[in-house]
C-alpha positions in Angstrom: -54.3 60.6 -53.9 -51.3 61.2 -56.2 -50.5 64.4 -54.3 -50.6 62.5 -51.0 -48.1 59.9 -52.4 -45.8 62.6 -53.7 -45.8 64.5 -50.4 -45.2 61.4 -48.4 -42.3 60.2 -50.7 -40.6 63.6 -50.4 -40.7 63.3 -46.6 -39.5 59.7 -46.6 -36.7 60.5 -49.1 -35.2 63.0 -46.6 -35.5 60.4 -43.9 -33.8 57.7 -45.9 -31.0 60.0 -47.0 -30.3 60.7 -43.3 -30.4 57.0 -42.5 -28.8 55.6 -45.7 -25.8 54.5 -43.6 -27.6 53.3 -40.5 -27.7 49.5 -39.8 -27.0 47.6 -36.6 -25.4 49.6 -33.9 -22.6 47.9 -31.9 -20.4 49.4 -29.3 -17.4 48.5 -27.0 -17.0 50.8 -24.0 -14.0 50.5 -21.7 -13.2 52.7 -18.6 -10.0 52.0 -16.7 -9.2 53.8 -13.5 -7.6 51.1 -11.4 -3.9 51.7 -12.1 -2.7 50.8 -8.6 1.0 52.0 -8.4 0.3 54.7 -10.9 -2.6 56.1 -8.9 -6.3 55.8 -9.4 -8.1 57.9 -12.0 -11.4 59.2 -10.7 -13.6 59.6 -13.8 -13.0 56.8 -16.4 -15.5 54.3 -14.7 -18.2 57.0 -14.6 -17.3 58.1 -18.1 -17.7 54.6 -19.5 -20.9 53.8 -17.6 -22.5 57.1 -18.7 -21.4 56.7 -22.4 -22.8 53.1 -22.4 -26.1 54.4 -21.1 -26.3 57.1 -23.7 -25.4 54.7 -26.5 -28.1 52.2 -25.4 -30.6 55.0 -25.5 -29.9 55.5 -29.2 -30.1 51.8 -30.1 -26.6 50.5 -29.6 -25.8 47.0 -28.3 -23.1 47.8 -25.8 -20.3 45.7 -24.3 -19.2 47.6 -21.2 -15.9 46.8 -19.4 -14.8 48.5 -16.2 -11.1 48.2 -15.1 -10.3 45.7 -17.8 -6.9 44.0 -17.7 -4.9 43.2 -20.8 -6.5 39.8 -21.5 -10.0 41.2 -21.0 -9.3 44.2 -23.3 -7.9 41.9 -26.1 -10.8 39.5 -25.9 -13.3 42.3 -25.9 -11.7 43.9 -29.0 -11.7 40.6 -30.9 -15.3 39.9 -29.9 -16.2 43.5 -30.9 -14.7 42.9 -34.4 -16.5 39.6 -34.7 -19.9 41.1 -33.9 -19.3 43.9 -36.4 -18.3 41.5 -39.1 -21.5 39.5 -38.6 -23.6 42.7 -39.1 -22.2 44.0 -42.4 -22.9 47.7 -42.9 -23.2 48.3 -39.1 -22.2 51.4 -37.1 -19.3 50.6 -34.7 -18.5 52.8 -31.7 -15.4 52.3 -29.6 -14.9 54.4 -26.4 -11.9 54.3 -24.1 -11.3 56.3 -20.9 -8.1 55.8 -18.9 -4.4 56.1 -19.4 -3.0 56.2 -23.0 0.6 56.8 -24.0 2.4 57.4 -27.3 5.6 55.6 -28.4 7.2 55.8 -31.8 4.2 57.6 -33.3 1.9 54.8 -32.1 -0.8 55.2 -29.4 -1.3 52.5 -26.7 -4.2 52.1 -24.4 -3.1 51.0 -20.9 -5.0 48.1 -19.2 -6.1 48.3 -15.6 -3.5 47.1 -13.0 -0.8 47.3 -15.8 2.9 46.7 -14.9 5.1 47.9 -17.7 8.7 48.1 -16.8 9.9 50.0 -19.8 8.8 51.5 -23.1 10.0 48.3 -24.9 7.1 46.3 -23.3 4.3 48.6 -24.5 3.6 46.5 -27.6 3.0 43.3 -25.5 1.4 44.7 -22.4 -1.0 47.2 -23.8 -3.5 47.5 -26.6 -2.5 49.6 -29.7 -5.2 52.0 -31.0 -4.3 50.9 -34.5 -5.2 47.3 -33.7 -8.7 48.5 -32.7 -9.1 50.4 -35.9 -7.9 47.5 -38.0 -10.4 45.1 -36.3 -13.2 47.6 -37.1 -12.1 48.2 -40.6 -11.9 44.5 -41.5 -15.5 44.1 -40.4 -17.0 45.9 -43.3 -18.9 48.4 -41.1 -20.4 51.5 -42.8 -19.2 53.8 -40.1 -16.6 53.3 -37.3 -16.3 55.8 -34.5 -13.3 55.7 -32.1 -13.4 58.1 -29.1 -10.3 58.3 -26.8 -10.6 60.2 -23.6 -7.1 59.0 -22.8 -4.8 61.9 -23.5 -3.3 62.2 -20.1 0.3 62.6 -19.0 2.5 59.5 -19.4 2.3 58.0 -15.8 5.3 55.7 -16.1 8.7 56.5 -14.5 10.4 55.7 -17.8 8.4 58.3 -19.7 10.6 60.5 -22.0 11.1 64.1 -21.1 8.5 66.2 -22.9 6.4 63.1 -23.8 2.8 64.3 -23.5 -0.5 63.2 -24.9 -1.2 61.0 -27.9 -0.2 61.1 -31.5 -2.3 61.4 -34.6 -3.5 58.1 -36.1 -0.9 56.7 -38.6 -3.4 55.1 -40.9 -7.1 56.0 -40.6 -9.3 53.7 -42.8 -12.1 55.2 -44.9 -15.6 55.5 -43.3 -14.2 56.3 -39.8 -14.1 59.1 -37.3 -11.4 59.3 -34.6 -11.9 61.8 -31.8 -9.3 62.6 -29.2 -10.2 64.5 -26.0 -7.4 66.9 -26.9 -5.1 67.7 -29.8 -2.1 65.6 -30.6 0.8 66.1 -28.2 -1.4 67.7 -25.5 -3.0 66.3 -22.4 -6.5 66.3 -21.1 -7.7 66.8 -17.5 -9.3 63.9 -15.6 -12.0 66.3 -14.5 -13.2 67.3 -11.0 -16.8 66.3 -11.4 -18.5 63.0 -12.2 -17.0 63.0 -15.8 -13.9 64.2 -17.6 -14.3 67.5 -19.4 -14.5 66.0 -22.9 -16.9 63.2 -21.9 -19.2 65.5 -20.1 -19.5 67.6 -23.2 -19.9 64.6 -25.5 -22.8 63.3 -23.3 -24.6 66.7 -23.8 -24.9 66.1 -27.6 -24.6 62.3 -28.3 -28.4 61.6 -28.0 -29.8 64.9 -29.3 -32.2 64.2 -32.1 -31.7 65.8 -35.5 -27.9 66.4 -35.4 -25.5 64.5 -37.6 -22.5 62.6 -36.1 -20.1 65.2 -37.4 -22.1 68.0 -35.8 -22.0 66.0 -32.5 -18.2 66.2 -32.4 -18.2 69.9 -33.6 -20.4 70.9 -30.7 -18.5 68.8 -28.3 -15.2 70.4 -29.3 -16.7 73.8 -29.1 -18.0 73.1 -25.6 -14.7 71.8 -24.3 -12.8 74.8 -25.7 -15.3 77.2 -24.0 -15.3 75.2 -20.7 -11.5 75.3 -20.5 -10.9 78.8 -21.9 -9.0 77.3 -24.8 -6.6 75.3 -22.7 -8.0 72.0 -24.1 -8.9 71.6 -27.8 -10.3 68.2 -28.9 -9.0 66.8 -32.2 -11.4 65.0 -34.6 -10.0 63.2 -37.7 -12.8 62.4 -40.2 -12.9 60.0 -43.1 -16.7 59.7 -43.1 -18.6 61.9 -45.5 -22.2 60.6 -45.3 -24.7 61.4 -42.6 -25.8 59.4 -39.6 -28.1 60.8 -36.9 -27.5 58.8 -33.7 -30.3 60.5 -31.8 -32.8 60.3 -34.6 -33.4 62.1 -37.9 -34.4 65.8 -38.0 -38.1 66.6 -38.2 -38.9 67.1 -41.9 -41.9 69.3 -42.7 -44.4 67.6 -45.0 -44.5 68.9 -48.5 -47.7 69.3 -50.4 -47.7 69.7 -54.2 -49.9 72.7 -55.0 -53.0 72.0 -57.0 -52.8 72.9 -60.7 -54.4 76.3 -61.7 -58.1 76.0 -62.0 -60.2 77.2 -64.8 -63.4 79.0 -64.3 -66.3 76.6 -63.9 -68.4 74.7 -61.5 -66.4 73.0 -58.7 -67.4 71.3 -55.5 -65.1 72.5 -52.6 -62.9 69.7 -51.2 -62.4 69.4 -47.4 -59.1 67.9 -46.5 -56.9 67.2 -43.5 -53.7 65.2 -42.7 -52.6 62.1 -40.8 -49.4 61.9 -38.7 -48.2 58.2 -38.9 -45.6 56.8 -36.5 -44.3 53.2 -36.5 -42.2 51.2 -34.0 -41.0 48.7 -36.6 -40.0 49.2 -40.2 -43.0 48.7 -42.6 -44.9 49.9 -45.6 -47.8 52.3 -45.2 -51.2 51.7 -47.1 -54.1 54.2 -47.1 -57.4 52.8 -48.1 -55.6 49.9 -49.7 -53.2 52.0 -51.8 -49.5 51.8 -51.1 -48.1 55.2 -49.9 -44.5 54.5 -48.9 -42.1 53.0 -46.4 -41.2 54.1 -42.9 -38.2 52.9 -40.8 -38.6 51.9 -37.1 -39.2 54.9 -34.9 -39.9 57.3 -37.7 -42.9 59.5 -38.3 -44.3 61.1 -41.5 -47.3 63.2 -42.4 -49.9 62.3 -45.1 -51.2 65.6 -46.3 -54.2 66.5 -48.5 -56.3 63.5 -47.2 -60.0 63.8 -47.9 -62.1 64.1 -44.7 -64.0 61.1 -43.3 -63.2 57.7 -42.0 -59.9 56.4 -43.5 -58.3 53.0 -43.1 -54.5 52.8 -42.5 -52.5 49.5 -42.7 -48.8 48.8 -42.0 -47.4 45.7 -43.7 -44.2 44.5 -42.0 -41.2 42.7 -43.5 -42.0 39.4 -41.7 -45.5 39.3 -43.1 -47.4 40.7 -40.1 -49.9 43.5 -40.5 -51.4 46.2 -38.3 -54.5 48.2 -39.0 -56.1 51.4 -37.7 -59.2 53.4 -38.7 -58.7 57.2 -38.5 -61.2 60.0 -38.7 -59.9 62.9 -40.8 -61.4 66.4 -40.1 -61.2 69.5 -42.2 -57.9 71.4 -41.6 -56.9 69.1 -38.7 -54.2 66.5 -38.2 -55.1 63.1 -37.0 -52.5 60.8 -35.4 -52.0 57.1 -35.9 -49.4 55.2 -33.9 -48.4 51.6 -34.7 -46.8 49.8 -31.9 -46.0 46.3 -33.3 -42.5 45.2 -32.3 -40.5 42.3 -33.7 -39.4 40.2 -30.8 -35.6 39.8 -30.9 -34.2 36.3 -30.5 -32.2 36.1 -27.3 -28.4 35.7 -27.7 -27.2 32.2 -27.4 -24.0 31.4 -25.3 -21.9 28.3 -25.1 -20.0 27.0 -22.2 -16.6 28.7 -22.3 -17.9 31.9 -23.9 -17.5 35.3 -22.2 -20.8 36.4 -20.5 -22.3 39.8 -20.5 -20.3 40.9 -17.5 -17.0 39.5 -18.8 -17.0 36.3 -16.8 -16.9 32.8 -18.3 -20.1 30.9 -19.0 -19.8 27.5 -17.2 -23.5 26.2 -17.2 -26.4 26.3 -19.6 -29.7 24.8 -18.4 -31.1 24.8 -21.9 -34.0 27.2 -21.5 -34.9 30.5 -19.9 -37.0 29.9 -16.8 -37.1 31.8 -13.5 -35.5 34.7 -15.3 -32.2 33.0 -16.2 -30.6 30.4 -18.4 -26.8 30.7 -17.9 -24.3 30.9 -15.1 -21.1 32.8 -15.6 -18.2 32.9 -13.1 -15.8 35.7 -12.6 -12.2 34.9 -13.7 -10.4 35.8 -10.4 -11.0 35.3 -6.7 -12.3 38.1 -4.5 -9.7 39.8 -2.3 -8.5 37.8 0.8 -10.2 34.9 2.6 -13.5 35.4 4.4 -15.6 33.7 7.1 -18.9 32.1 6.1 -20.5 33.5 9.3 -19.1 35.3 12.3 -21.0 33.0 14.7 -21.9 29.3 14.7 -25.7 29.9 14.8 -28.1 28.5 12.2 -28.9 30.2 8.9 -32.3 28.8 7.8 -33.4 28.8 4.2 -30.2 27.9 2.2 -30.3 25.2 -0.5 -27.7 23.1 -2.3 -29.4 23.0 -5.7 -28.3 24.6 -9.0 -30.2 27.9 -9.2 -30.4 28.5 -5.5 -27.1 30.5 -5.0 -28.7 33.9 -5.6 -31.5 33.3 -3.1 -29.1 31.9 -0.6 -26.9 35.0 -0.8 -29.5 37.7 -1.0 -32.2 36.3 1.3 -30.8 33.8 3.8 -27.3 35.3 4.1 -28.2 39.0 3.6 -27.0 40.2 7.0 -23.6 41.6 7.9 -22.8 38.5 10.0 -22.2 36.6 6.7 -18.9 38.1 5.4 -18.5 35.8 2.4 -21.9 36.6 1.1 -21.4 40.4 1.7 -18.2 40.2 -0.5 -20.3 38.6 -3.3 -23.1 41.2 -3.0 -20.6 44.1 -3.1 -18.9 42.8 -6.3 -19.3 45.1 -9.3 -17.3 43.2 -12.0 -18.1 44.3 -15.5 -20.5 47.0 -14.2 -23.0 44.4 -12.9 -24.2 44.3 -9.3 -26.0 40.9 -9.1 -23.0 38.6 -8.3 -23.6 35.9 -5.6 -21.9 33.1 -3.7 -22.6 29.8 -5.6 -24.6 27.0 -4.0 -22.9 23.6 -3.3 -24.1 22.1 -6.6 -23.2 25.3 -8.5 -19.7 25.2 -7.0 -19.4 21.5 -8.1 -20.2 22.6 -11.6 -17.4 25.3 -11.4 -15.0 22.6 -10.2 -15.8 20.5 -13.2 -15.2 23.5 -15.5 -12.3 24.9 -13.5 -9.9 24.7 -16.5 -12.4 26.6 -18.7 -13.0 29.3 -16.1 -9.4 29.6 -15.0 -7.7 31.4 -12.2 -8.4 28.9 -9.4 -5.8 28.2 -6.8 -5.4 24.7 -5.1 -7.3 25.9 -2.1 -10.8 25.6 -0.5 -13.7 27.7 -1.7 -17.0 28.5 0.1 -20.4 27.7 -1.2 -23.6 29.5 0.0 -25.1 26.2 1.4 -25.3 25.6 5.1 -24.5 22.2 6.6 -25.9 22.0 10.1 -26.1 24.8 12.5 -22.3 25.0 12.9 -21.0 24.2 9.4 -21.2 25.2 5.8 -20.3 23.4 2.5 -17.1 24.1 0.7 -15.0 22.4 -2.0 -11.3 21.8 -2.2 -10.0 22.8 -5.6 -6.7 21.1 -4.9 -7.9 17.6 -4.1 -11.5 17.8 -5.5 -13.2 16.6 -2.3 -16.3 18.2 -0.8 -16.3 19.2 2.8 -18.3 20.6 5.7 -16.4 23.2 7.7 -16.8 25.5 10.7 -18.5 28.7 9.6 -15.9 30.8 11.3 -13.1 29.4 9.1 -11.7 31.8 6.5 -11.8 30.4 2.9 -11.6 31.9 -0.6 -14.6 33.3 -2.5 -15.3 33.1 -6.2 -18.5 34.9 -7.3 -21.0 33.9 -10.1 -24.1 35.5 -11.7 -27.1 34.2 -13.5 -28.5 35.7 -16.7 
């Protein structure tokens, strides 16, 4: 048994060394391509969505923002820093794809739909990269990663002659890695496929098990150089000297201490095998009542030199729960034992006025999760133009006025193309989400009550998704506060909401 414990501890020591810096994983991912007068960038939205998906696969909690304006970017960065600070020792990952410019040795990330009349306004109408680094550094994170696929030509008419790309970071805090899509003073291509050249290479390596974070960027840089025949060379600035394996630790071979030399004499031959143990949640492994060692969530280790026969395995979890399994060990063979217990995470709690998962404003909390939702969030701006409720004055059966009925009204009763206002809501993709809907009458009333919290409303009339007779539909005047029934063919404003 001592040899079993020694072998197990040697395996686990390698695993813990690799994960010594690995706590909570929190990411902010922004992709800005909607620059209106500057021209649309094709890839940033795809880059951001694909990076967010990859980060979620390796355990990150991701805040994804698509075409974020200045206020949205600033609030997202502040919230990102707050979440990191509440998880001391976390790994922070910031990714930005879009336009970035350099001014006075400082790098600035340009919000969507930005209007910056001259270089003097950069500090107030964009987000400084150094600000993001400072927020991450103050949080006490163990590792902060900043990735900027933003090294494109300065798009503004006031750009200085010869002004290209981004500059090196002025102050890089310890425990951080800053990666640029190309070297300082150079520009990176937006790409011709789904992703930019740099992001496409990063996606190839980000989730690969067994390679350290520094090796991820080394392979990414090598891939970009080869793909562009040396025209684009990424730059990586490193102040992190530990090891973190985002895609999982390398497989470590089990080590068996050789038995001591035997002296001539009478010995009974031992028959032994091994057990491969995998856990879903961090816990302590016991074999036949004897403590063997600890395993982190998702890790595996091999117990070698286990005598054959029926053996009892137990995992004791940090919250006091236990899980048991009986394994039959055969001579020279490896048995497997998988423990699937998962700690149920507490759902995140929001307050009215908080930003929701999609970047809207939470305006209603029903107090419990039922029917698959608890909160309602409203987008912070109206949809483009005014729209008819219906193109004809025929009846639309099945709509309701109650809180919680807006989604069903929009996607069931009003699903056809003859309902333009509902179609606009169903086509909305704010914050990367595709479940926006037209609020019911009572939901619209709640929005009116919280209009100052939500913001962005004009003193005009807004549609609900609730019908009122065969020829009319409910709407609310946000100028005078009155509720009305109007002809379905009238064109009114639309503000979308989602439930979560």
